VEXRO-657238 format. One record per atom (N, C-alpha, C, O, CB): residue number from 1; atom name; x, y, z. Coordinates in steps of 0.2 Angstrom, whole numbers. Atoms other than C-alpha are relative to their C-alpha. Glycine has a CB too. Layout:
! VEXRO-657238
NODE,nr,atom,east,north,up
NODE,NUM,CA,X,Y,Z
...
//
This chain:
! VEXRO-657238
NODE,nr,atom,east,north,up
NODE,1,N,4,-8,-2
NODE,1,CA,0,3,0
NODE,1,C,7,4,0
NODE,1,O,12,3,2
NODE,1,CB,-5,0,10
NODE,2,N,-1,-7,1
NODE,2,CA,6,18,-4
NODE,2,C,-2,4,2
NODE,2,O,-8,4,0
NODE,2,CB,0,2,-5
NODE,3,N,7,-4,-4
NODE,3,CA,0,31,6
NODE,3,C,6,8,-3
NODE,3,O,12,9,-5
NODE,3,CB,-1,-2,14
NODE,4,N,-5,-6,4
NODE,4,CA,6,49,0
NODE,4,C,-1,5,9
NODE,4,O,-5,6,13
NODE,4,CB,-5,6,-11
NODE,5,N,0,-5,-6
NODE,5,CA,12,62,14
NODE,5,C,5,4,-3
NODE,5,O,10,4,-6
NODE,5,CB,2,-2,7
NODE,6,N,-2,-8,2
NODE,6,CA,12,80,13
NODE,6,C,7,3,4
NODE,6,O,6,3,11
NODE,6,CB,-7,5,1
NODE,7,N,-4,-2,-4
NODE,7,CA,28,88,18
NODE,7,C,2,8,-2
NODE,7,O,5,11,-6
NODE,7,CB,4,-5,0
NODE,8,N,0,-10,-2
NODE,8,CA,27,108,23
NODE,8,C,11,1,-7
NODE,8,O,16,-3,-8
NODE,8,CB,2,3,17
NODE,9,N,-8,0,5
NODE,9,CA,45,114,10
NODE,9,C,5,3,5
NODE,9,O,12,4,4
NODE,9,CB,-1,6,-9
NODE,10,N,-6,-3,-8
NODE,10,CA,52,122,27
NODE,10,C,2,-9,3
NODE,10,O,8,-12,2
NODE,10,CB,-7,6,10
NODE,11,N,-2,6,-3
NODE,11,CA,53,104,34
NODE,11,C,5,-5,-5
NODE,11,O,11,-8,-6
NODE,11,CB,-8,-5,2
NODE,12,N,-6,4,8
NODE,12,CA,57,98,16
NODE,12,C,8,2,-1
NODE,12,O,13,-2,-2
NODE,12,CB,-3,3,-10
NODE,13,N,-10,-1,1
NODE,13,CA,74,106,16
NODE,13,C,4,1,4
NODE,13,O,9,3,3
NODE,13,CB,4,6,-2
NODE,14,N,-4,-1,-5
NODE,14,CA,78,105,35
NODE,14,C,0,-8,-1
NODE,14,O,6,-10,1
NODE,14,CB,-3,4,7
NODE,15,N,-3,7,3
NODE,15,CA,78,84,28
NODE,15,C,2,0,-4
NODE,15,O,4,-6,-5
NODE,15,CB,-3,-4,-1
NODE,16,N,-4,1,5
NODE,16,CA,85,89,13
NODE,16,C,7,2,4
NODE,16,O,13,-1,3
NODE,16,CB,-1,4,-8
NODE,17,N,-13,-3,-1
NODE,17,CA,103,97,22
NODE,17,C,2,-7,6
NODE,17,O,7,-7,9
NODE,17,CB,4,16,8
NODE,18,N,0,3,-6
NODE,18,CA,101,82,36
NODE,18,C,0,-8,-4
NODE,18,O,4,-12,-1
NODE,18,CB,-7,1,6
NODE,19,N,0,8,2
NODE,19,CA,99,65,26
NODE,19,C,4,-2,-3
NODE,19,O,1,-1,-9
NODE,19,CB,-5,-1,-3
NODE,20,N,-8,6,5
NODE,20,CA,114,55,17
NODE,20,C,-3,-2,-2
NODE,20,O,-8,-5,1
NODE,20,CB,6,-6,4
NODE,21,N,9,5,5
NODE,21,CA,102,47,2
NODE,21,C,-1,2,-1
NODE,21,O,-6,-1,-3
NODE,21,CB,-6,-4,-1
NODE,22,N,7,-3,1
NODE,22,CA,92,59,0
NODE,22,C,-1,2,-7
NODE,22,O,2,7,-10
NODE,22,CB,-1,5,5
NODE,23,N,3,2,7
NODE,23,CA,83,52,-16
NODE,23,C,-6,0,1
NODE,23,O,-10,5,-1
NODE,23,CB,3,-7,-4
NODE,24,N,7,1,-1
NODE,24,CA,68,49,-12
NODE,24,C,-3,4,6
NODE,24,O,1,9,8
NODE,24,CB,-2,-8,1
NODE,25,N,6,-4,-5
NODE,25,CA,55,57,1
NODE,25,C,0,-9,5
NODE,25,O,2,-9,11
NODE,25,CB,-11,4,-5
NODE,26,N,0,7,-3
NODE,26,CA,54,37,6
NODE,26,C,7,0,3
NODE,26,O,7,-2,9
NODE,26,CB,-3,-5,-6
NODE,27,N,-5,4,-2
NODE,27,CA,72,33,8
NODE,27,C,3,4,7
NODE,27,O,5,1,12
NODE,27,CB,5,0,-6
NODE,28,N,-1,-2,-8
NODE,28,CA,74,46,22
NODE,28,C,-3,-1,6
NODE,28,O,-1,-2,12
NODE,28,CB,0,4,0
NODE,29,N,6,4,-6
NODE,29,CA,58,41,31
NODE,29,C,3,-9,2
NODE,29,O,3,-11,7
NODE,29,CB,-10,-1,-4
NODE,30,N,-3,8,-3
NODE,30,CA,66,21,29
NODE,30,C,6,2,6
NODE,30,O,5,0,12
NODE,30,CB,5,-5,-8
NODE,31,N,-5,1,-5
NODE,31,CA,83,29,36
NODE,31,C,-2,2,7
NODE,31,O,-1,-2,12
NODE,31,CB,6,4,-3
NODE,32,N,1,1,-5
NODE,32,CA,75,39,48
NODE,32,C,-4,-7,7
NODE,32,O,-4,-10,12
NODE,32,CB,-1,6,-1
NODE,33,N,3,8,-3
NODE,33,CA,66,24,55
NODE,33,C,4,-5,2
NODE,33,O,3,-7,8
NODE,33,CB,-4,-5,-5
NODE,34,N,-2,1,-1
NODE,34,CA,80,15,54
NODE,34,C,4,-1,7
NODE,34,O,4,-5,12
NODE,34,CB,1,2,-3
NODE,35,N,-4,-3,-5
NODE,35,CA,90,25,66
NODE,35,C,-5,0,8
NODE,35,O,-3,2,14
NODE,35,CB,2,8,-4
NODE,36,N,3,-5,-8
NODE,36,CA,77,28,80
NODE,36,C,-4,-10,0
NODE,36,O,-9,-11,4
NODE,36,CB,-9,11,0
NODE,37,N,3,4,0
NODE,37,CA,72,8,76
NODE,37,C,8,-7,5
NODE,37,O,7,-12,7
NODE,37,CB,-4,-1,-7
NODE,38,N,-4,2,1
NODE,38,CA,92,4,80
NODE,38,C,4,-3,-4
NODE,38,O,9,-6,-2
NODE,38,CB,0,0,3
NODE,39,N,0,4,4
NODE,39,CA,93,-3,66
NODE,39,C,8,2,-5
NODE,39,O,12,-3,-6
NODE,39,CB,-7,-1,-5
NODE,40,N,-6,-2,2
NODE,40,CA,109,7,58
NODE,40,C,0,10,3
NODE,40,O,-5,12,6
NODE,40,CB,2,-1,-10
NODE,41,N,1,-5,-4
NODE,41,CA,113,25,63
NODE,41,C,2,4,-5
NODE,41,O,5,2,-10
NODE,41,CB,2,2,8
NODE,42,N,1,-8,5
NODE,42,CA,112,42,56
NODE,42,C,6,2,-1
NODE,42,O,8,4,4
NODE,42,CB,-3,7,4
NODE,43,N,-8,-5,1
NODE,43,CA,130,49,49
NODE,43,C,-1,7,-5
NODE,43,O,-5,6,-10
NODE,43,CB,6,-4,-5
NODE,44,N,-1,-6,5
NODE,44,CA,132,66,41
NODE,44,C,6,-2,-4
NODE,44,O,11,-5,-2
NODE,44,CB,1,8,4
NODE,45,N,-4,5,10
NODE,45,CA,140,61,21
NODE,45,C,9,5,1
NODE,45,O,10,10,5
NODE,45,CB,-7,6,-14
NODE,46,N,-8,-1,-5
NODE,46,CA,159,66,25
NODE,46,C,1,5,-7
NODE,46,O,6,8,-6
NODE,46,CB,6,-9,2
NODE,47,N,-2,-7,3
NODE,47,CA,158,79,10
NODE,47,C,-9,2,-6
NODE,47,O,-13,-1,-9
NODE,47,CB,10,-1,-5
NODE,48,N,8,-2,4
NODE,48,CA,141,90,1
NODE,48,C,0,-3,-9
NODE,48,O,4,-1,-13
NODE,48,CB,-1,11,0
NODE,49,N,0,-2,8
NODE,49,CA,135,83,-16
NODE,49,C,-9,-1,0
NODE,49,O,-13,-3,3
NODE,49,CB,5,-7,-6
NODE,50,N,4,-7,2
NODE,50,CA,124,91,-24
NODE,50,C,-7,-8,-3
NODE,50,O,-6,-13,-6
NODE,50,CB,7,7,-8
NODE,51,N,4,9,-1
NODE,51,CA,109,76,-25
NODE,51,C,-7,3,-3
NODE,51,O,-9,0,-8
NODE,51,CB,-1,-3,10
NODE,52,N,4,-2,6
NODE,52,CA,94,87,-31
NODE,52,C,3,6,0
NODE,52,O,6,10,3
NODE,52,CB,-9,0,0
NODE,53,N,-4,-5,4
NODE,53,CA,99,96,-44
NODE,53,C,-1,-4,-7
NODE,53,O,-1,-10,-9
NODE,53,CB,9,1,2
NODE,54,N,-1,1,7
NODE,54,CA,98,98,-61
NODE,54,C,2,-3,-1
NODE,54,O,0,-8,-2
NODE,54,CB,1,4,-4
NODE,55,N,-9,2,4
NODE,55,CA,117,94,-66
NODE,55,C,1,-6,5
NODE,55,O,1,-7,11
NODE,55,CB,7,6,2
NODE,56,N,-2,7,-3
NODE,56,CA,121,77,-64
NODE,56,C,8,-1,3
NODE,56,O,13,1,0
NODE,56,CB,0,-5,-6
NODE,57,N,-3,1,-4
NODE,57,CA,132,72,-49
NODE,57,C,8,-4,-6
NODE,57,O,7,-10,-7
NODE,57,CB,-5,-3,6
NODE,58,N,-5,2,5
NODE,58,CA,150,68,-62
NODE,58,C,8,-2,6
NODE,58,O,14,-4,5
NODE,58,CB,2,8,-6
NODE,59,N,-8,1,-5
NODE,59,CA,161,65,-47
NODE,59,C,4,-8,-1
NODE,59,O,2,-14,-1
NODE,59,CB,-2,0,10
NODE,60,N,-5,8,1
NODE,60,CA,175,50,-48
NODE,60,C,5,-2,8
NODE,60,O,6,-1,14
NODE,60,CB,9,2,-7
NODE,61,N,-3,2,-8
NODE,61,CA,184,43,-36
NODE,61,C,6,-7,-3
NODE,61,O,6,-10,-8
NODE,61,CB,-8,-5,8
NODE,62,N,-4,4,-2
NODE,62,CA,198,33,-31
NODE,62,C,5,-3,4
NODE,62,O,9,-2,8
NODE,62,CB,1,1,-1
NODE,63,N,-1,4,-5
NODE,63,CA,202,18,-28
NODE,63,C,5,-4,0
NODE,63,O,8,-2,-5
NODE,63,CB,-5,-4,1
NODE,64,N,-3,2,4
NODE,64,CA,216,7,-28
NODE,64,C,8,2,-6
NODE,64,O,11,-1,-11
NODE,64,CB,-4,-1,-2
NODE,65,N,-7,-5,7
NODE,65,CA,230,21,-37
NODE,65,C,-6,-3,-8
NODE,65,O,-3,-6,-13
NODE,65,CB,14,-6,-1
NODE,66,N,5,-3,8
NODE,66,CA,213,20,-52
NODE,66,C,-6,5,0
NODE,66,O,-10,3,3
NODE,66,CB,-4,-5,-4
NODE,67,N,9,-1,2
NODE,67,CA,198,30,-56
NODE,67,C,-5,-1,-3
NODE,67,O,-6,-2,-9
NODE,67,CB,-2,5,-1
NODE,68,N,5,2,3
NODE,68,CA,183,27,-56
NODE,68,C,-7,3,1
NODE,68,O,-8,4,7
NODE,68,CB,-1,-5,1
NODE,69,N,7,-4,0
NODE,69,CA,165,35,-60
NODE,69,C,-3,-6,6
NODE,69,O,1,-10,7
NODE,69,CB,-4,0,-9
NODE,70,N,7,5,0
NODE,70,CA,148,25,-50
NODE,70,C,2,-2,-1
NODE,70,O,8,-3,1
NODE,70,CB,-5,0,-2
NODE,71,N,2,8,2
NODE,71,CA,145,11,-56
NODE,71,C,8,-5,-1
NODE,71,O,7,-11,1
NODE,71,CB,-5,0,-7
NODE,72,N,-7,1,2
NODE,72,CA,164,6,-62
NODE,72,C,5,0,7
NODE,72,O,9,-5,8
NODE,72,CB,4,6,-7
NODE,73,N,0,2,-6
NODE,73,CA,169,10,-42
NODE,73,C,-3,-8,5
NODE,73,O,-1,-12,9
NODE,73,CB,-2,6,1
NODE,74,N,3,4,-5
NODE,74,CA,156,-1,-36
NODE,74,C,2,-9,-1
NODE,74,O,1,-14,2
NODE,74,CB,-8,3,1
NODE,75,N,-5,5,3
NODE,75,CA,164,-14,-47
NODE,75,C,4,-5,-1
NODE,75,O,5,-11,-3
NODE,75,CB,1,0,-2
NODE,76,N,-7,0,0
NODE,76,CA,180,-11,-44
NODE,76,C,0,-4,7
NODE,76,O,1,-10,7
NODE,76,CB,3,8,0
NODE,77,N,2,-1,-8
NODE,77,CA,177,-13,-25
NODE,77,C,-4,-7,1
NODE,77,O,-1,-10,5
NODE,77,CB,-5,8,2
NODE,78,N,2,7,-1
NODE,78,CA,166,-30,-26
NODE,78,C,6,-3,-2
NODE,78,O,12,-3,1
NODE,78,CB,-5,-1,-4
NODE,79,N,-7,0,2
NODE,79,CA,178,-38,-37
NODE,79,C,9,2,4
NODE,79,O,14,-1,2
NODE,79,CB,0,4,-7
NODE,80,N,-5,1,-2
NODE,80,CA,192,-33,-26
NODE,80,C,0,-3,9
NODE,80,O,4,-5,13
NODE,80,CB,5,6,-2
NODE,81,N,3,6,-10
NODE,81,CA,182,-42,-8
NODE,81,C,2,-6,-3
NODE,81,O,7,-10,-2
NODE,81,CB,-12,-2,3
NODE,82,N,-1,8,2
NODE,82,CA,180,-56,-19
NODE,82,C,10,-4,1
NODE,82,O,13,-8,4
NODE,82,CB,-3,0,-10
NODE,83,N,-6,4,0
NODE,83,CA,197,-56,-24
NODE,83,C,5,-2,6
NODE,83,O,11,-4,5
NODE,83,CB,2,2,-4
NODE,84,N,-1,-1,-8
NODE,84,CA,202,-55,-3
NODE,84,C,-3,-8,1
NODE,84,O,0,-12,4
NODE,84,CB,-4,8,5
NODE,85,N,4,7,-2
NODE,85,CA,190,-69,-1
NODE,85,C,-1,-6,-6
NODE,85,O,-6,-9,-8
NODE,85,CB,-9,2,3
NODE,86,N,2,7,2
NODE,86,CA,193,-82,-11
NODE,86,C,-7,-4,-2
NODE,86,O,-10,-6,-7
NODE,86,CB,3,-3,5
NODE,87,N,3,4,-1
NODE,87,CA,182,-92,-3
NODE,87,C,-8,1,3
NODE,87,O,-12,-2,6
NODE,87,CB,4,-4,3
NODE,88,N,8,-6,-3
NODE,88,CA,166,-79,0
NODE,88,C,-2,-7,-7
NODE,88,O,1,-10,-10
NODE,88,CB,-1,13,-3
NODE,89,N,3,5,4
NODE,89,CA,151,-89,-7
NODE,89,C,-6,6,2
NODE,89,O,-4,10,7
NODE,89,CB,-1,-9,2
NODE,90,N,4,-1,3
NODE,90,CA,134,-80,-12
NODE,90,C,-3,5,9
NODE,90,O,-3,11,9
NODE,90,CB,-3,-6,-6
NODE,91,N,3,0,-7
NODE,91,CA,127,-79,7
NODE,91,C,4,7,2
NODE,91,O,2,13,2
NODE,91,CB,2,-7,6
NODE,92,N,-6,-6,-4
NODE,92,CA,145,-69,14
NODE,92,C,-4,6,-3
NODE,92,O,-8,9,0
NODE,92,CB,11,-1,-2
NODE,93,N,-1,-6,3
NODE,93,CA,145,-56,0
NODE,93,C,-5,4,2
NODE,93,O,-3,10,3
NODE,93,CB,1,-1,-7
NODE,94,N,6,-3,0
NODE,94,CA,126,-51,5
NODE,94,C,2,4,7
NODE,94,O,1,9,8
NODE,94,CB,-7,-4,0
NODE,95,N,-1,-3,-4
NODE,95,CA,134,-49,20
NODE,95,C,4,7,2
NODE,95,O,2,11,6
NODE,95,CB,1,-4,1
NODE,96,N,-7,-5,3
NODE,96,CA,149,-38,15
NODE,96,C,-5,8,-1
NODE,96,O,-5,13,2
NODE,96,CB,4,-5,-10
NODE,97,N,1,-4,1
NODE,97,CA,138,-29,6
NODE,97,C,-8,-2,-2
NODE,97,O,-10,-6,-7
NODE,97,CB,6,4,-3
NODE,98,N,5,3,0
NODE,98,CA,122,-30,8
NODE,98,C,-8,7,-1
NODE,98,O,-8,12,1
NODE,98,CB,1,-5,8
NODE,99,N,2,-3,5
NODE,99,CA,108,-25,-2
NODE,99,C,-4,5,0
NODE,99,O,-5,8,-6
NODE,99,CB,-1,-3,-4
NODE,100,N,-1,-7,-1
NODE,100,CA,101,-11,5
NODE,100,C,4,9,-2
NODE,100,O,2,14,-3
NODE,100,CB,0,0,4
NODE,101,N,-4,-4,0
NODE,101,CA,115,-2,2
NODE,101,C,-2,8,-8
NODE,101,O,-2,14,-8
NODE,101,CB,7,-5,0
NODE,102,N,1,-2,7
NODE,102,CA,111,2,-17
NODE,102,C,-10,2,1
NODE,102,O,-11,7,-3
NODE,102,CB,3,-9,-7
NODE,103,N,7,-1,0
NODE,103,CA,90,3,-14
NODE,103,C,-3,-9,-3
NODE,103,O,-1,-15,-1
NODE,103,CB,-1,6,-7
NODE,104,N,3,5,3
NODE,104,CA,80,-9,-23
NODE,104,C,2,-7,-4
NODE,104,O,-1,-12,-3
NODE,104,CB,-3,2,-4
NODE,105,N,-3,2,1
NODE,105,CA,90,-16,-34
NODE,105,C,6,-4,3
NODE,105,O,8,-9,1
NODE,105,CB,-1,3,-3
NODE,106,N,-8,3,-4
NODE,106,CA,106,-20,-24
NODE,106,C,6,0,-2
NODE,106,O,6,3,-8
NODE,106,CB,1,-7,0
NODE,107,N,-5,-3,2
NODE,107,CA,121,-19,-26
NODE,107,C,4,-5,-4
NODE,107,O,8,-5,-9
NODE,107,CB,5,3,6
NODE,108,N,-3,7,6
NODE,108,CA,124,-38,-35
NODE,108,C,-6,-4,1
NODE,108,O,-10,-3,6
NODE,108,CB,8,-7,3
NODE,109,N,3,5,3
NODE,109,CA,114,-50,-41
NODE,109,C,4,-7,-2
NODE,109,O,10,-6,-3
NODE,109,CB,-3,2,-4
NODE,110,N,-3,5,3
NODE,110,CA,117,-68,-46
NODE,110,C,-3,0,-9
NODE,110,O,-9,1,-10
NODE,110,CB,-1,-8,5
NODE,111,N,0,0,7
NODE,111,CA,119,-69,-66
NODE,111,C,-8,-2,-3
NODE,111,O,-11,1,-7
NODE,111,CB,7,-4,-3
NODE,112,N,5,1,5
NODE,112,CA,104,-80,-71
NODE,112,C,-5,6,3
NODE,112,O,-6,12,0
NODE,112,CB,-4,-9,1
NODE,113,N,4,-8,-3
NODE,113,CA,93,-67,-58
NODE,113,C,0,4,-8
NODE,113,O,-4,4,-13
NODE,113,CB,6,6,8
NODE,114,N,3,-7,5
NODE,114,CA,94,-53,-70
NODE,114,C,0,-3,-8
NODE,114,O,-2,0,-13
NODE,114,CB,8,7,1
NODE,115,N,0,3,9
NODE,115,CA,97,-66,-88
NODE,115,C,-9,1,1
NODE,115,O,-11,5,-2
NODE,115,CB,3,-10,-3
NODE,116,N,7,3,-2
NODE,116,CA,78,-71,-81
NODE,116,C,-4,7,2
NODE,116,O,-10,7,0
NODE,116,CB,1,-6,8
NODE,117,N,3,-8,-1
NODE,117,CA,73,-53,-75
NODE,117,C,1,6,-7
NODE,117,O,-3,10,-9
NODE,117,CB,6,3,8
NODE,118,N,0,-7,4
NODE,118,CA,78,-40,-88
NODE,118,C,2,-5,-9
NODE,118,O,6,-2,-13
NODE,118,CB,7,9,5
NODE,119,N,2,5,6
NODE,119,CA,76,-55,-103
NODE,119,C,-2,6,-8
NODE,119,O,-1,5,-14
NODE,119,CB,-10,-5,4
NODE,120,N,4,-3,6
NODE,120,CA,64,-42,-113
NODE,120,C,1,7,0
NODE,120,O,-2,11,-3
NODE,120,CB,-9,-1,0
NODE,121,N,-4,-7,-1
NODE,121,CA,75,-27,-107
NODE,121,C,5,2,-3
NODE,121,O,10,-1,-1
NODE,121,CB,1,0,6
NODE,122,N,-4,-2,1
NODE,122,CA,86,-17,-117
NODE,122,C,6,2,5
NODE,122,O,11,0,4
NODE,122,CB,-1,2,-3
NODE,123,N,-5,1,-5
NODE,123,CA,96,-10,-102
NODE,123,C,-1,-5,8
NODE,123,O,-6,-4,12
NODE,123,CB,2,8,2
NODE,124,N,0,7,-3
NODE,124,CA,100,-26,-89
NODE,124,C,2,6,7
NODE,124,O,5,2,11
NODE,124,CB,5,-7,-4
NODE,125,N,-2,-1,-7
NODE,125,CA,104,-13,-73
NODE,125,C,8,-4,0
NODE,125,O,10,-4,6
NODE,125,CB,-7,-5,6
NODE,126,N,-9,4,-4
NODE,126,CA,123,-23,-71
NODE,126,C,3,-2,-7
NODE,126,O,1,-3,-12
NODE,126,CB,-2,-9,5
NODE,127,N,-8,0,5
NODE,127,CA,139,-25,-79
NODE,127,C,-3,-8,-3
NODE,127,O,-5,-12,0
NODE,127,CB,11,-1,6
NODE,128,N,1,6,3
NODE,128,CA,136,-40,-91
NODE,128,C,4,-3,-3
NODE,128,O,4,-9,-4
NODE,128,CB,-3,0,-2
NODE,129,N,-8,3,3
NODE,129,CA,153,-42,-99
NODE,129,C,1,-7,2
NODE,129,O,-1,-9,7
NODE,129,CB,7,4,2
NODE,130,N,-5,3,-4
NODE,130,CA,164,-55,-98
NODE,130,C,3,-1,5
NODE,130,O,3,-5,9
NODE,130,CB,2,1,-1
NODE,131,N,-4,-1,-6
NODE,131,CA,174,-50,-88
NODE,131,C,-1,5,6
NODE,131,O,3,9,10
NODE,131,CB,5,1,-2
NODE,132,N,4,-5,-4
NODE,132,CA,163,-41,-78
NODE,132,C,-5,-4,8
NODE,132,O,-7,-1,13
NODE,132,CB,-5,3,-6
NODE,133,N,4,7,-2
NODE,133,CA,155,-59,-72
NODE,133,C,4,-2,5
NODE,133,O,8,-6,4
NODE,133,CB,-1,-5,-6
NODE,134,N,0,1,-7
NODE,134,CA,158,-61,-54
NODE,134,C,1,-4,2
NODE,134,O,-3,-3,7
NODE,134,CB,-2,0,3
NODE,135,N,1,6,-3
NODE,135,CA,164,-79,-49
NODE,135,C,1,-4,6
NODE,135,O,7,-7,6
NODE,135,CB,2,-3,-1
NODE,136,N,1,2,-2
NODE,136,CA,159,-85,-35
NODE,136,C,2,-7,6
NODE,136,O,3,-13,3
NODE,136,CB,-3,1,-3
NODE,137,N,0,9,-4
NODE,137,CA,162,-101,-21
NODE,137,C,-11,-4,-2
NODE,137,O,-16,-4,0
NODE,137,CB,1,2,13
NODE,138,N,9,3,2
NODE,138,CA,145,-109,-30
NODE,138,C,-6,4,-6
NODE,138,O,-11,2,-8
NODE,138,CB,-4,0,7
NODE,139,N,4,-4,2
NODE,139,CA,137,-96,-38
NODE,139,C,4,6,-5
NODE,139,O,9,9,-2
NODE,139,CB,-5,2,6
NODE,140,N,-3,-9,3
NODE,140,CA,141,-79,-53
NODE,140,C,-5,4,1
NODE,140,O,-11,3,0
NODE,140,CB,3,2,-8
NODE,141,N,5,-6,0
NODE,141,CA,135,-62,-51
NODE,141,C,1,4,-1
NODE,141,O,6,6,1
NODE,141,CB,-1,3,3
NODE,142,N,-3,-8,4
NODE,142,CA,135,-46,-60
NODE,142,C,-2,5,8
NODE,142,O,-5,4,13
NODE,142,CB,-5,4,-9
NODE,143,N,0,-8,-6
NODE,143,CA,137,-28,-49
NODE,143,C,-6,3,-5
NODE,143,O,-7,3,-11
NODE,143,CB,9,5,1
NODE,144,N,5,-5,2
NODE,144,CA,122,-15,-52
NODE,144,C,4,5,0
NODE,144,O,9,7,4
NODE,144,CB,-6,1,3
NODE,145,N,-1,-8,3
NODE,145,CA,125,0,-62
NODE,145,C,-2,4,1
NODE,145,O,-2,9,-3
NODE,145,CB,1,1,-5
NODE,146,N,7,-9,0
NODE,146,CA,112,12,-56
NODE,146,C,3,1,7
NODE,146,O,2,-2,12
NODE,146,CB,-13,-3,1
NODE,147,N,-4,-1,-5
NODE,147,CA,124,21,-44
NODE,147,C,1,9,0
NODE,147,O,5,12,-3
NODE,147,CB,8,-5,0
NODE,148,N,0,-8,1
NODE,148,CA,119,41,-41
NODE,148,C,2,4,9
NODE,148,O,2,3,15
NODE,148,CB,-9,2,-4
NODE,149,N,-2,-4,-5
NODE,149,CA,123,52,-29
NODE,149,C,-1,0,5
NODE,149,O,2,3,9
NODE,149,CB,0,6,0
NODE,150,N,5,0,-4
NODE,150,CA,109,48,-17
NODE,150,C,3,-8,4
NODE,150,O,3,-9,10
NODE,150,CB,-8,1,-5
NODE,151,N,0,7,-5
NODE,151,CA,115,29,-13
NODE,151,C,9,-3,-3
NODE,151,O,11,-8,-3
NODE,151,CB,-9,-7,-2
NODE,152,N,-7,7,0
NODE,152,CA,137,28,-19
NODE,152,C,3,1,7
NODE,152,O,8,-3,8
NODE,152,CB,7,3,-7
NODE,153,N,-5,-2,-6
NODE,153,CA,143,35,-2
NODE,153,C,-3,-7,6
NODE,153,O,0,-9,10
NODE,153,CB,0,11,3
NODE,154,N,0,9,-4
NODE,154,CA,132,19,7
NODE,154,C,7,-4,-3
NODE,154,O,12,-4,1
NODE,154,CB,-9,-7,-2
NODE,155,N,-6,4,2
NODE,155,CA,147,9,-4
NODE,155,C,4,2,2
NODE,155,O,7,-3,5
NODE,155,CB,1,-1,-5
NODE,156,N,-7,-2,-1
NODE,156,CA,162,19,0
NODE,156,C,-2,3,5
NODE,156,O,-3,8,3
NODE,156,CB,5,3,-3
NODE,157,N,1,2,-7
NODE,157,CA,156,18,19
NODE,157,C,2,-6,0
NODE,157,O,8,-8,2
NODE,157,CB,-8,0,3
NODE,158,N,-1,9,-1
NODE,158,CA,155,1,17
NODE,158,C,6,-3,-2
NODE,158,O,8,-8,1
NODE,158,CB,-5,-4,-4
NODE,159,N,-5,-3,3
NODE,159,CA,171,4,7
NODE,159,C,6,-2,8
NODE,159,O,10,-7,9
NODE,159,CB,-2,9,-4
NODE,160,N,-5,-4,-4
NODE,160,CA,181,9,22
NODE,160,C,-4,-6,6
NODE,160,O,-1,-11,7
NODE,160,CB,-2,11,1
NODE,161,N,-1,7,-5
NODE,161,CA,173,-3,35
NODE,161,C,3,-6,-1
NODE,161,O,7,-9,2
NODE,161,CB,-7,-4,1
NODE,162,N,-5,7,3
NODE,162,CA,179,-17,25
NODE,162,C,6,2,-1
NODE,162,O,9,-4,-3
NODE,162,CB,-2,-3,-8
NODE,163,N,-6,-1,0
NODE,163,CA,197,-9,26
NODE,163,C,4,1,-5
NODE,163,O,9,-2,-5
NODE,163,CB,1,-3,2
NODE,164,N,0,0,7
NODE,164,CA,197,-3,9
NODE,164,C,2,11,1
NODE,164,O,0,14,6
NODE,164,CB,-10,-6,-6
NODE,165,N,0,-5,-1
NODE,165,CA,202,17,5
NODE,165,C,-1,1,-7
NODE,165,O,3,0,-11
NODE,165,CB,4,2,2
NODE,166,N,4,-3,2
NODE,166,CA,189,25,-6
NODE,166,C,1,10,-2
NODE,166,O,-3,14,0
NODE,166,CB,-5,-3,4
NODE,167,N,1,-8,-1
NODE,167,CA,194,45,-11
NODE,167,C,-4,2,-5
NODE,167,O,-4,-2,-10
NODE,167,CB,7,5,0
NODE,168,N,1,-2,3
NODE,168,CA,183,58,-20
NODE,168,C,3,4,-5
NODE,168,O,4,10,-2
NODE,168,CB,-2,-1,3
NODE,169,N,-5,-1,3
NODE,169,CA,193,63,-33
NODE,169,C,-4,8,-5
NODE,169,O,-10,9,-6
NODE,169,CB,3,-7,-2
NODE,170,N,5,-5,7
NODE,170,CA,189,80,-47
NODE,170,C,1,-5,-7
NODE,170,O,1,-2,-13
NODE,170,CB,5,12,-2
NODE,171,N,0,0,8
NODE,171,CA,192,69,-61
NODE,171,C,5,-6,-1
NODE,171,O,6,-8,-7
NODE,171,CB,3,7,-4
//
């Protein structure tokens, strides 16, 4: 069931200033509920990101001495994590990179699931080239391509919590 919640513009502006990942009102409400239910802390973003703007966020990120756009950064981080943990299975990877870091699609999915779900669509929303498919212990996964200013910081913070260094760069 989808409910409509009307928020006065001054309250909306206040939420915008405090809620990292503010791309939809539902995400803000979910983050607040998670915080108050003790599931996840609300933290301030490390840098200001133009989330609600007509201008596309073109921030690049440095990881392992390479510069990446948002989607390729996530692919590189997941590939690196799998390389560092050669016996990892899909369940353990889902713990390291929970679905909610991305949103509704998830950070990664099994290749077969993506092939079936997007069989009749031209935009598959995942990295699907042969060299982009990640082999796990018992399955093949593909990383989501749907990353923007509203969710990339989630993966940056997760990567850092896993011991990796990711830095925004000017290009």
